[in-house]
DSSP file (Angstrom, degrees, kcal/mol; ACC not computed):
  #  RESIDUE AA STRUCTURE BP1 BP2  ACC     N-H-->O    O-->H-N    N-H-->O    O-->H-N    TCO  KAPPA ALPHA  PHI   PSI    X-CA   Y-CA   Z-CA
    1    1 A M              0   0    0      0, 0.0    48,-0.1     0, 0.0     2,-0.1   0.000 360.0 360.0 360.0 140.4   -0.3  -19.8    0.2
    2    2 A H     >  -     0   0    0     46,-0.3     4,-2.1     1,-0.1     3,-0.2  -0.348 360.0-120.0 -73.2 150.9    1.8  -16.8    1.0
    3    3 A A  H  > S+     0   0    0      1,-0.2     4,-2.5     2,-0.2     5,-0.2   0.865 111.9  55.7 -59.9 -39.5    3.7  -16.7    4.4
    4    4 A V  H  > S+     0   0    0      1,-0.2     4,-2.5     2,-0.2    -1,-0.2   0.919 108.5  47.9 -59.8 -43.2    1.9  -13.5    5.5
    5    5 A V  H  > S+     0   0    0      2,-0.2     4,-2.8     1,-0.2     5,-0.2   0.909 110.4  51.5 -66.7 -41.8   -1.5  -15.2    5.0
    6    6 A R  H  X S+     0   0    0     -4,-2.1     4,-2.2     1,-0.2    -1,-0.2   0.939 112.3  45.8 -60.1 -46.8   -0.4  -18.3    6.9
    7    7 A L  H  X S+     0   0    0     -4,-2.5     4,-2.6     2,-0.2    -2,-0.2   0.894 112.2  51.8 -64.0 -40.2    0.9  -16.2    9.8
    8    8 A Y  H  X S+     0   0    0     -4,-2.5     4,-2.9    -5,-0.2    -2,-0.2   0.952 109.7  48.7 -59.9 -49.4   -2.3  -14.1    9.8
    9    9 A Y  H  X S+     0   0    0     -4,-2.8     4,-2.5     1,-0.2    -2,-0.2   0.888 111.8  50.5 -60.4 -39.3   -4.6  -17.2    9.9
   10   10 A L  H  X S+     0   0    0     -4,-2.2     4,-2.3    -5,-0.2    -1,-0.2   0.947 113.0  44.6 -62.6 -48.7   -2.5  -18.6   12.8
   11   11 A S  H  X S+     0   0    0     -4,-2.6     4,-2.5     1,-0.2    -2,-0.2   0.882 112.5  52.6 -64.8 -36.8   -2.8  -15.4   14.8
   12   12 A R  H  X S+     0   0    0     -4,-2.9     4,-2.7     2,-0.2    -1,-0.2   0.926 109.4  48.8 -64.2 -45.0   -6.5  -15.1   14.0
   13   13 A R  H  X S+     0   0    0     -4,-2.5     4,-1.5     1,-0.2    -2,-0.2   0.929 113.2  47.2 -60.9 -44.9   -7.2  -18.7   15.2
   14   14 A L  H  <>S+     0   0    0     -4,-2.3     5,-2.4     1,-0.2     4,-0.4   0.905 111.8  50.7 -62.4 -41.6   -5.3  -18.0   18.4
   15   15 A Y  H ><5S+     0   0    0     -4,-2.5     3,-1.3     1,-0.2    -2,-0.2   0.921 109.5  49.9 -61.7 -45.2   -7.1  -14.7   18.9
   16   16 A L  H 3<5S+     0   0    0     -4,-2.7    -1,-0.2     1,-0.3    -2,-0.2   0.780 108.2  54.0 -66.8 -26.5  -10.5  -16.3   18.5
   17   17 A K  T 3<5S-     0   0    0     -4,-1.5    -1,-0.3    -5,-0.2    -2,-0.2   0.495 119.5-111.3 -84.8  -3.6   -9.5  -19.1   21.0
   18   18 A G  T < 5 +     0   0    0     -3,-1.3    -3,-0.2    -4,-0.4    -2,-0.1   0.638  58.4 159.7  86.8  14.1   -8.7  -16.4   23.6
   19   19 A V      < -     0   0    0     -5,-2.4    -1,-0.3    -6,-0.2    -2,-0.1  -0.595  28.1-154.3 -69.9 126.1   -4.9  -16.9   23.7
   20   20 A P  S    S+     0   0    0      0, 0.0     4,-0.3     0, 0.0    -1,-0.1   0.890  72.0  20.2 -78.8 -41.5   -3.6  -13.6   25.1
   21   21 A L  S  > S+     0   0    0      2,-0.1     4,-1.9     3,-0.1     3,-0.3   0.830 105.6  68.8-103.5 -36.5   -0.1  -13.0   23.9
   22   22 A L  H  > S+     0   0    0      1,-0.2     4,-2.7     2,-0.2     5,-0.2   0.861  95.5  54.9 -60.8 -41.2    0.7  -15.0   20.8
   23   23 A P  H  > S+     0   0    0      0, 0.0     4,-2.2     0, 0.0    -1,-0.2   0.923 110.7  47.0 -58.2 -42.0   -1.5  -13.2   18.3
   24   24 A K  H  > S+     0   0    0     -3,-0.3     4,-2.1    -4,-0.3    -2,-0.2   0.891 111.7  51.0 -65.0 -40.2    0.1   -9.9   19.2
   25   25 A L  H  X S+     0   0    0     -4,-1.9     4,-2.1     2,-0.2    -1,-0.2   0.915 110.9  47.8 -64.0 -43.7    3.6  -11.5   18.9
   26   26 A I  H  X S+     0   0    0     -4,-2.7     4,-2.5     2,-0.2    -2,-0.2   0.891 109.3  54.5 -64.7 -39.1    2.7  -12.9   15.5
   27   27 A Y  H  X S+     0   0    0     -4,-2.2     4,-2.2    -5,-0.2    -1,-0.2   0.915 108.7  48.3 -58.8 -43.8    1.4   -9.5   14.4
   28   28 A I  H  X S+     0   0    0     -4,-2.1     4,-2.5     2,-0.2     5,-0.2   0.893 109.7  52.3 -65.0 -39.9    4.7   -7.9   15.4
   29   29 A I  H  X S+     0   0    0     -4,-2.1     4,-2.8     2,-0.2     5,-0.5   0.913 108.7  50.5 -61.6 -43.4    6.6  -10.6   13.4
   30   30 A I  H  X S+     0   0    0     -4,-2.5     4,-1.8     1,-0.2     6,-0.8   0.922 111.9  48.2 -60.3 -44.3    4.5   -9.9   10.4
   31   31 A R  H  X S+     0   0    0     -4,-2.2     4,-0.9     4,-0.2    -2,-0.2   0.917 117.8  39.8 -62.2 -44.7    5.2   -6.1   10.7
   32   32 A V  H  < S+     0   0    0     -4,-2.5    -2,-0.2     2,-0.2    -3,-0.2   0.938 123.9  34.5 -74.8 -47.5    9.0   -6.5   11.1
   33   33 A I  H  < S+     0   0    0     -4,-2.8    -3,-0.2    -5,-0.2    -2,-0.2   0.905 132.1  25.6 -78.0 -41.8    9.7   -9.3    8.6
   34   34 A F  H  < S-     0   0    0     -4,-1.8    22,-0.4    -5,-0.5    -3,-0.2   0.449  91.6-128.6-106.4  -1.0    7.2   -8.5    5.9
   35   35 A A     <  +     0   0    0     -4,-0.9    21,-2.5    -5,-0.3     2,-0.4   0.930  67.7 132.0  50.9  48.9    6.7   -4.7    6.3
   36   36 A C        -     0   0    0     -6,-0.8     2,-0.8    19,-0.2    -1,-0.2  -0.995  52.8-149.6-136.1 133.5    3.0   -5.5    6.3
   37   37 A D  E     +a   58   0A   0     20,-3.2    22,-2.6    -2,-0.4     2,-0.5  -0.799  36.2 147.2-111.0  90.6    0.3   -4.3    8.8
   38   38 A V  E     -a   59   0A   0     -2,-0.8     2,-0.2   -11,-0.2    22,-0.1  -0.919  32.6-153.6-126.4 102.2   -2.4   -7.0    9.0
   39   39 A K    >   -     0   0    0     20,-0.7     3,-1.6    -2,-0.5   -15,-0.1  -0.477  21.1-124.6 -79.8 146.7   -4.0   -7.2   12.5
   40   40 A Y  T 3  S+     0   0    0      1,-0.3    -1,-0.1    -2,-0.2   -25,-0.1   0.592 106.4  67.0 -66.5 -11.9   -5.5  -10.5   13.7
   41   41 A T  T 3  S+     0   0    0      2,-0.1    -1,-0.3   -26,-0.0     2,-0.1   0.654  78.7  98.0 -84.6 -15.5   -8.8   -8.7   14.4
   42   42 A A  S <  S-     0   0    0     -3,-1.6     2,-0.8    17,-0.1    22,-0.2  -0.410  79.0-124.7 -67.6 148.9   -9.4   -8.1   10.6
   43   43 A K  E     +e   64   0B   0     20,-2.6    22,-3.2    -2,-0.1     2,-0.5  -0.857  35.9 174.5-101.9 106.1  -11.7  -10.6    8.9
   44   44 A I  E     -e   65   0B   0     -2,-0.8    22,-0.2    20,-0.2     3,-0.1  -0.955  20.9-136.8-117.6 125.3   -9.9  -12.1    6.0
   45   45 A G    >   -     0   0    0     20,-2.8     3,-0.7    -2,-0.5    21,-0.1   0.017  36.0 -70.5 -72.0 179.8  -11.5  -14.9    4.0
   46   46 A K  T 3  S+     0   0    0      1,-0.2    22,-2.3    21,-0.1    23,-0.3  -0.329 109.7  16.4 -71.9 152.9   -9.9  -18.1    2.6
   47   47 A N  T 3  S+     0   0    0     20,-0.2     2,-0.4     1,-0.2    -1,-0.2   0.765  76.7 162.6  58.1  32.7   -7.4  -18.1   -0.2
   48   48 A V    <   -     0   0    0     -3,-0.7     2,-0.6    20,-0.2   -46,-0.3  -0.684  30.7-139.4 -80.2 134.2   -6.6  -14.3   -0.1
   49   49 A G  E     -i   70   0C   0     20,-2.9    22,-3.3    -2,-0.4     2,-0.8  -0.862  17.9-170.7-103.8 121.6   -3.4  -13.6   -2.0
   50   50 A F  E >   -i   71   0C   0     -2,-0.6     3,-0.8    20,-0.2   -46,-0.2  -0.852  23.2-155.9-103.1  92.4   -0.9  -11.1   -0.6
   51   51 A F  G >  S+     0   0    0     20,-2.4     3,-1.0    -2,-0.8     4,-0.3  -0.372  74.4  24.5 -75.4 153.2    1.4  -10.8   -3.6
   52   52 A H  G >  S-     0   0    0      1,-0.2     3,-1.7     2,-0.2    -1,-0.2   0.838 134.5 -70.6  59.2  35.7    5.0   -9.7   -3.1
   53   53 A N  G <  S-     0   0    0     -3,-0.8    -1,-0.2     1,-0.3    -2,-0.2   0.759  84.4 -68.3  53.5  30.3    4.6  -11.1    0.5
   54   54 A G  G X  S-     0   0    0     -3,-1.0     3,-2.5    17,-0.2    -1,-0.3   0.719  72.6-172.4  70.7  21.1    2.3   -8.2    1.4
   55   55 A L  T <  S-     0   0    0     -3,-1.7    19,-2.6    -4,-0.3    20,-0.2  -0.269  71.5  -5.4 -53.6 119.1    5.0   -5.6    1.2
   56   56 A G  T 3  S+     0   0    0    -21,-2.5    -1,-0.3   -22,-0.4     2,-0.2   0.488  93.0 149.2  76.3   4.8    3.6   -2.3    2.4
   57   57 A V    <   -     0   0    0     -3,-2.5   -20,-3.2    17,-0.2     2,-0.4  -0.529  25.0-170.5 -74.2 134.8    0.0   -3.6    2.7
   58   58 A V  E     -ab  37  76A   0     17,-2.6    19,-3.0    -2,-0.2     2,-0.4  -0.994   3.6-176.5-127.5 124.8   -2.0   -1.9    5.5
   59   59 A I  E     -ab  38  77A   0    -22,-2.6   -20,-0.7    -2,-0.4    19,-0.2  -0.986  29.6-116.0-125.3 127.1   -5.4   -3.3    6.5
   60   60 A H    >   -     0   0    0     17,-3.2     3,-1.5    -2,-0.4    18,-0.1  -0.233  27.4-117.5 -57.7 146.0   -7.7   -1.7    9.1
   61   61 A K  T 3  S+     0   0    0      1,-0.3    -1,-0.1   -19,-0.1    17,-0.1   0.692 113.5  40.0 -63.3 -19.7   -8.2   -3.8   12.2
   62   62 A N  T 3  S+     0   0    0    -20,-0.1    -1,-0.3    23,-0.1    27,-0.1   0.318  88.1 122.2-110.5   6.9  -12.0   -4.0   11.5
   63   63 A A    <   -     0   0    0     -3,-1.5   -20,-2.6    14,-0.2     2,-0.4  -0.269  50.8-144.0 -68.8 156.1  -11.9   -4.4    7.7
   64   64 A E  E     -ef  43  91B   0     26,-1.5    28,-3.3   -22,-0.2     2,-0.4  -0.989  14.3-173.9-123.6 131.6  -13.5   -7.4    6.0
   65   65 A I  E     -ef  44  92B   0    -22,-3.2   -20,-2.8    -2,-0.4    28,-0.2  -0.991  19.8-132.5-127.7 125.1  -12.0   -9.0    3.0
   66   66 A G    >   -     0   0    0     26,-1.4     3,-1.1    27,-0.9    30,-0.2  -0.198  36.4 -78.6 -74.5 165.5  -13.8  -11.8    1.1
   67   67 A E  T 3  S+     0   0    0      1,-0.2    28,-2.7    27,-0.1   -20,-0.2  -0.235 109.6  21.6 -64.5 149.0  -12.3  -15.1    0.0
   68   68 A G  T 3  S+     0   0    0    -22,-2.3    -1,-0.2     1,-0.2   -20,-0.2   0.541  82.5 150.0  74.9   8.6  -10.1  -15.3   -3.1
   69   69 A T    <   -     0   0    0     -3,-1.1   -20,-2.9   -23,-0.3     2,-0.5  -0.481  36.9-144.1 -75.2 144.3   -9.2  -11.6   -3.1
   70   70 A C  E     -ij  49  97C   0     26,-2.9    28,-2.5   -22,-0.2     2,-0.5  -0.950  15.9-174.0-112.7 123.9   -5.8  -10.6   -4.6
   71   71 A L  E     -ij  50  98C   0    -22,-3.3   -20,-2.4    -2,-0.5   -17,-0.2  -0.970   6.6-159.3-118.3 128.5   -3.9   -7.7   -3.0
   72   72 A Y    >   -     0   0    0     26,-1.7     3,-0.8    -2,-0.5    29,-0.1  -0.342  41.7 -57.2 -94.3-176.7   -0.7   -6.4   -4.5
   73   73 A Q  T 3  S+     0   0    0      1,-0.2    28,-2.3    -2,-0.1    29,-0.3  -0.169 114.6  16.5 -66.1 153.4    2.0   -4.4   -2.8
   74   74 A N  T 3  S+     0   0    0    -19,-2.6     2,-0.3     1,-0.2    -1,-0.2   0.710  80.9 154.8  60.9  27.0    1.4   -1.1   -1.0
   75   75 A V    <   -     0   0    0     -3,-0.8   -17,-2.6   -20,-0.2     2,-0.5  -0.675  27.1-158.8 -82.9 137.3   -2.4   -1.5   -0.8
   76   76 A T  E     +bc  58 103A   0     26,-2.4    28,-3.0    -2,-0.3     2,-0.6  -0.981  14.7 179.5-119.8 125.0   -4.2    0.4    2.0
   77   77 A I  E     +bc  59 104A   0    -19,-3.0   -17,-3.2    -2,-0.5     2,-0.3  -0.915  34.6 147.1-121.0  99.6   -7.6   -0.7    3.2
   78   78 A G  E     - c   0 105A   0     26,-2.4    28,-1.5    -2,-0.6    -2,-0.0  -0.787  45.6 -99.8-137.8 172.8   -8.4    1.8    6.0
   79   79 A G        -     0   0    0     -2,-0.3    10,-0.2    26,-0.2    -1,-0.1  -0.164  28.6-121.9 -82.6 179.9  -10.9    3.8    7.9
   80   80 A N        -     0   0    0      8,-0.8     9,-0.1    25,-0.1    -1,-0.1   0.251  51.2-103.9-108.1  11.2  -11.8    7.5    7.5
   81   81 A G  S    S+     0   0    0      7,-0.2     7,-0.0     1,-0.0    -2,-0.0   0.352 110.9  80.2  84.6  -6.7  -11.0    8.5   11.1
   82   82 A K        +     0   0    0      6,-0.2     2,-0.1     2,-0.0     5,-0.1   0.268  62.7 127.1-112.8   8.7  -14.6    8.6   12.0
   83   83 A E        -     0   0    0      5,-0.2     2,-0.5     2,-0.1     5,-0.2  -0.381  41.4-162.2 -75.0 145.2  -15.3    4.9   12.5
   84   84 A S    >   -     0   0    0      3,-0.5     3,-1.9    -2,-0.1     2,-0.4  -0.986  67.1 -45.6-124.4 118.5  -16.8    3.5   15.6
   85   85 A S  T 3  S-     0   0    0     -2,-0.5   -23,-0.1     1,-0.3    -2,-0.1  -0.460 129.3 -12.7  55.5-110.5  -16.2   -0.2   16.0
   86   86 A E  T >  S+     0   0    0     -2,-0.4     3,-0.9    -3,-0.1    -1,-0.3   0.559 112.7  98.7 -99.3  -7.6  -16.9   -1.7   12.6
   87   87 A N  T <  S+     0   0    0     -3,-1.9    -3,-0.5     1,-0.2    19,-0.1  -0.532  79.3  31.8 -76.1 145.0  -18.7    1.3   11.0
   88   88 A G  T 3  S+     0   0    0      1,-0.3    -8,-0.8    -5,-0.2    18,-0.3   0.587  95.2 103.5  88.9   9.4  -16.5    3.5    8.7
   89   89 A V  S <  S-     0   0    0     -3,-0.9    -1,-0.3   -10,-0.2   -10,-0.1  -0.909  74.2 -94.0-124.2 155.1  -14.2    0.8    7.4
   90   90 A P        -     0   0    0      0, 0.0   -26,-1.5     0, 0.0     2,-0.4  -0.236  23.0-156.7 -67.6 150.9  -14.2   -1.0    4.0
   91   91 A T  E     -fg  64 109B   0     17,-2.8    19,-2.5   -28,-0.2     2,-0.5  -0.985  12.6-161.0-124.2 117.7  -15.9   -4.3    3.2
   92   92 A I  E     -fg  65 110B   0    -28,-3.3   -26,-1.4    -2,-0.4    19,-0.1  -0.847  11.2-138.0-103.4 131.8  -14.3   -6.1    0.2
   93   93 A G    >   -     0   0    0     17,-2.1   -27,-0.9    -2,-0.5     3,-0.5   0.114  37.1 -64.8 -74.3-167.7  -16.3   -8.8   -1.6
   94   94 A K  T 3  S+     0   0    0      1,-0.2    19,-2.8   -29,-0.1    20,-0.3  -0.561 109.9   6.6 -84.8 145.2  -15.1  -12.1   -2.9
   95   95 A H  T 3  S+     0   0    0    -28,-2.7     2,-0.3    -2,-0.2    -1,-0.2   0.844  84.0 161.6  55.5  42.5  -12.6  -12.6   -5.7
   96   96 A V    <   -     0   0    0     -3,-0.5   -26,-2.9   -30,-0.2     2,-0.5  -0.717  32.7-142.3 -91.4 142.0  -11.7   -8.9   -5.9
   97   97 A F  E     -jk  70 115C   0     17,-2.3    19,-3.0    -2,-0.3     2,-0.5  -0.925  16.1-172.9-103.7 126.6   -8.5   -7.7   -7.6
   98   98 A I  E     -jk  71 116C   0    -28,-2.5   -26,-1.7    -2,-0.5    19,-0.2  -0.959  17.0-141.5-123.3 112.3   -6.8   -4.8   -5.9
   99   99 A G    >   -     0   0    0     17,-2.8     3,-1.7    -2,-0.5    20,-0.2  -0.109  36.3 -67.7 -71.9 167.4   -3.8   -3.4   -7.9
  100  100 A A  T 3  S+     0   0    0      1,-0.3    19,-1.9    18,-0.1   -26,-0.2  -0.240 116.6   8.8 -58.2 134.3   -0.5   -2.1   -6.5
  101  101 A G  T 3  S+     0   0    0    -28,-2.3    -1,-0.3     1,-0.2   -26,-0.1   0.494  87.4 151.8  76.9   4.4   -0.7    1.1   -4.5
  102  102 A A    <   -     0   0    0     -3,-1.7   -26,-2.4   -29,-0.3     2,-0.4  -0.370  30.8-153.8 -69.5 148.3   -4.5    1.3   -4.4
  103  103 A V  E     -cd  76 121A   0     17,-3.0    19,-3.4   -28,-0.2     2,-0.5  -0.992  11.0-174.3-126.8 126.4   -6.2    3.0   -1.4
  104  104 A I  E     +cd  77 122A   0    -28,-3.0   -26,-2.4    -2,-0.4     2,-0.4  -0.973  17.5 179.3-123.0 114.6   -9.7    2.1   -0.2
  105  105 A L  E     +c   78   0A   0     17,-2.3   -26,-0.2    -2,-0.5   -25,-0.1  -0.904  33.0   0.1-124.9 144.0  -10.9    4.4    2.6
  106  106 A G  S    S-     0   0    0    -28,-1.5     2,-2.6    -2,-0.4    18,-0.1  -0.236 109.6 -22.4  85.7-169.8  -14.0    4.8    4.7
  107  107 A P  S    S+     0   0    0      0, 0.0     2,-0.3     0, 0.0    -1,-0.1  -0.360  87.3 152.8 -76.5  63.9  -17.3    2.9    4.8
  108  108 A V        -     0   0    0     -2,-2.6   -17,-2.8    14,-0.1     2,-0.5  -0.738  34.9-153.8-100.6 140.6  -16.9    1.6    1.3
  109  109 A R  E     -g   91   0B   0     -2,-0.3    17,-2.5   -19,-0.2     2,-0.6  -0.969   5.1-164.7-112.8 127.3  -18.3   -1.7   -0.1
  110  110 A V  E     -gh  92 126B   0    -19,-2.5   -17,-2.1    -2,-0.5     3,-0.1  -0.958  22.7-131.4-110.0 121.0  -16.5   -3.3   -3.0
  111  111 A G    >   -     0   0    0     15,-2.8     3,-1.4    -2,-0.6   -18,-0.2  -0.126  33.7 -74.7 -71.5 165.9  -18.7   -5.9   -4.8
  112  112 A N  T 3  S+     0   0    0      1,-0.2    17,-2.2    16,-0.1   -17,-0.2  -0.267 114.3  10.4 -58.7 142.4  -17.7   -9.5   -5.7
  113  113 A Y  T 3  S+     0   0    0    -19,-2.8    -1,-0.2    15,-0.2   -17,-0.2   0.636  91.8 147.2  62.9  18.6  -15.4   -9.9   -8.7
  114  114 A A    <   -     0   0    0     -3,-1.4   -17,-2.3   -20,-0.3     2,-0.4  -0.392  39.0-141.6 -77.4 161.7  -14.6   -6.2   -8.9
  115  115 A K  E     -kl  97 131C   0     15,-2.7    17,-2.8   -19,-0.2     2,-0.5  -0.996   8.7-163.6-128.0 129.8  -11.3   -4.8  -10.1
  116  116 A I  E     -kl  98 132C   0    -19,-3.0   -17,-2.8    -2,-0.4    17,-0.2  -0.964  23.7-130.1-112.6 121.6   -9.5   -1.8   -8.5
  117  117 A G    >   -     0   0    0     15,-2.9     3,-1.5    -2,-0.5    20,-0.0  -0.184  35.0 -78.5 -70.5 161.5   -6.7   -0.4  -10.7
  118  118 A A  T 3  S+     0   0    0      1,-0.3    16,-0.3   -16,-0.1   -17,-0.2  -0.298 113.7   7.4 -59.3 139.8   -3.2    0.4   -9.5
  119  119 A N  T 3  S+     0   0    0    -19,-1.9    -1,-0.3     1,-0.2     2,-0.2   0.642  92.6 147.6  61.0  19.4   -2.9    3.6   -7.6
  120  120 A S    <   -     0   0    0     -3,-1.5   -17,-3.0   -20,-0.2     2,-0.6  -0.525  42.3-143.6 -79.9 151.6   -6.6    4.2   -7.5
  121  121 A V  E     -d  103   0A   0     13,-2.2    16,-3.3   -19,-0.2     2,-0.6  -0.944  14.5-160.7-118.2 107.7   -8.2    5.9   -4.5
  122  122 A V  E     +d  104   0A   0    -19,-3.4   -17,-2.3    -2,-0.6   -14,-0.1  -0.796  29.5 151.0 -95.9 118.3  -11.6    4.4   -3.7
  123  123 A L        +     0   0    0     -2,-0.6     2,-0.3    14,-0.3    -1,-0.2   0.460  63.0  51.1-120.4 -10.2  -13.9    6.6   -1.6
  124  124 A D  S    S-     0   0    0     13,-0.1   -16,-0.1     1,-0.1   -19,-0.1  -0.852  97.5 -78.2-127.0 162.3  -17.3    5.4   -2.9
  125  125 A D        -     0   0    0     -2,-0.3   -15,-0.2   -18,-0.1    -2,-0.1  -0.240  37.0-150.3 -59.9 145.6  -18.9    1.9   -3.3
  126  126 A I  B     -h  110   0B   0    -17,-2.5   -15,-2.8    -4,-0.1   -12,-0.1  -0.987  18.0-129.6-117.9 124.0  -17.9   -0.2   -6.3
  127  127 A P    >   -     0   0    0      0, 0.0     3,-1.3     0, 0.0   -16,-0.0  -0.204  36.0 -80.9 -70.6 164.5  -20.5   -2.5   -7.7
  128  128 A A  T 3  S+     0   0    0      1,-0.2   -15,-0.2   -18,-0.1   -16,-0.1  -0.297 113.3  15.0 -60.8 146.7  -19.9   -6.2   -8.3
  129  129 A H  T 3  S+     0   0    0    -17,-2.2    14,-3.0     1,-0.2     2,-0.2   0.644  99.3 128.6  64.1  18.8  -18.2   -7.1  -11.6
  130  130 A A  E <   - M   0 142C   0     -3,-1.3   -15,-2.7    12,-0.2     2,-0.5  -0.680  52.9-139.9-103.7 157.9  -17.0   -3.5  -12.2
  131  131 A T  E     -lM 115 141C   0     10,-2.6     9,-3.0    -2,-0.2    10,-1.2  -0.979  21.3-172.5-115.6 127.8  -13.6   -2.1  -12.9
  132  132 A A  E     +lM 116 139C   0    -17,-2.8   -15,-2.9    -2,-0.5     2,-0.3  -0.966   9.2 164.7-124.5 136.7  -12.7    1.2  -11.2
  133  133 A V  E   > + M   0 138C   0      5,-2.0     5,-2.3    -2,-0.4     2,-0.1  -0.950  29.7  46.5-142.1 162.0   -9.6    3.3  -11.7
  134  134 A G  T   5S-     0   0    0    -16,-0.3   -13,-2.2    -2,-0.3     3,-0.3  -0.309  83.2 -51.0 103.6 178.1   -8.3    6.8  -11.0
  135  135 A S  T   5S+     0   0    0      1,-0.5     2,-0.1   -15,-0.2   -13,-0.1  -0.888 138.0  21.3-136.2 102.1   -8.1    9.2   -8.1
  136  136 A P  T   5S-     0   0    0      0, 0.0    -1,-0.5     0, 0.0   -14,-0.2   0.559 116.2-119.5 -72.8 154.1  -10.8    9.4   -7.0
  137  137 A A  T   5 -     0   0    0    -16,-3.3     2,-0.3    -3,-0.3   -14,-0.3  -0.317  33.2-176.0 -67.2 141.6  -11.8    6.0   -8.5
  138  138 A R  E   < -M  133   0C   0     -5,-2.3    -5,-2.0   -16,-0.1     2,-0.4  -0.981  33.2-102.3-135.4 150.5  -14.6    5.9  -10.9
  139  139 A V  E     +M  132   0C   0     -2,-0.3    -7,-0.3    -7,-0.2     3,-0.1  -0.552  35.8 174.4 -74.2 125.9  -16.2    2.9  -12.6
  140  140 A I  E     +     0   0C   0     -9,-3.0     2,-0.3    -2,-0.4    -1,-0.2   0.641  64.7   8.0-106.1 -20.0  -15.0    2.5  -16.2
  141  141 A S  E     -M  131   0C   0    -10,-1.2   -10,-2.6     2,-0.0     2,-0.4  -0.993  55.3-154.3-157.6 157.3  -16.6   -0.8  -17.1
  142  142 A R  E     -M  130   0C   0     -2,-0.3     2,-0.6   -12,-0.2   -12,-0.2  -0.997   8.5-152.4-135.2 129.8  -19.0   -3.4  -15.9
  143  143 A A        -     0   0    0    -14,-3.0     2,-0.3    -2,-0.4    -2,-0.0  -0.903  21.5-144.2 -99.5 123.8  -19.2   -7.0  -16.8
  144  144 A Y              0   0    0     -2,-0.6   -15,-0.1     1,-0.1    -2,-0.0  -0.634 360.0 360.0 -92.4 147.3  -22.7   -8.4  -16.4
  145  145 A E              0   0    0     -2,-0.3    -1,-0.1     0, 0.0   -16,-0.0   0.481 360.0 360.0 -68.0 360.0  -23.4  -11.9  -15.2
């Protein structure tokens, strides 16, 4: 498991137990050491891979990422500036591949086992088992179960 993920899980556990200062301190350590913005309030599933130690990764504080998802460097999973609490932020399914430099913005749902190509800009929902590329991203193929 990558160091960023371990530190995130530690800060998340402390946050959920109501520890006041340590989650914020761990968040700052992640930002300084790994150049990665992953807040402890984001919901990140088990076995999520932050490759290249999460270099440049930014995840919205209310985003949800399913288990087994792979994120490469410089990925942004963010809101659209209009979000209120959890509305307006992405929800990423399980076992999703997100290539380097991809941007996923707004109230977008990415289905399980989907693939987002490098440098793609996702502004609309991506169905499960689909591959999306481009700016704005469009589905180029679908693998059926």
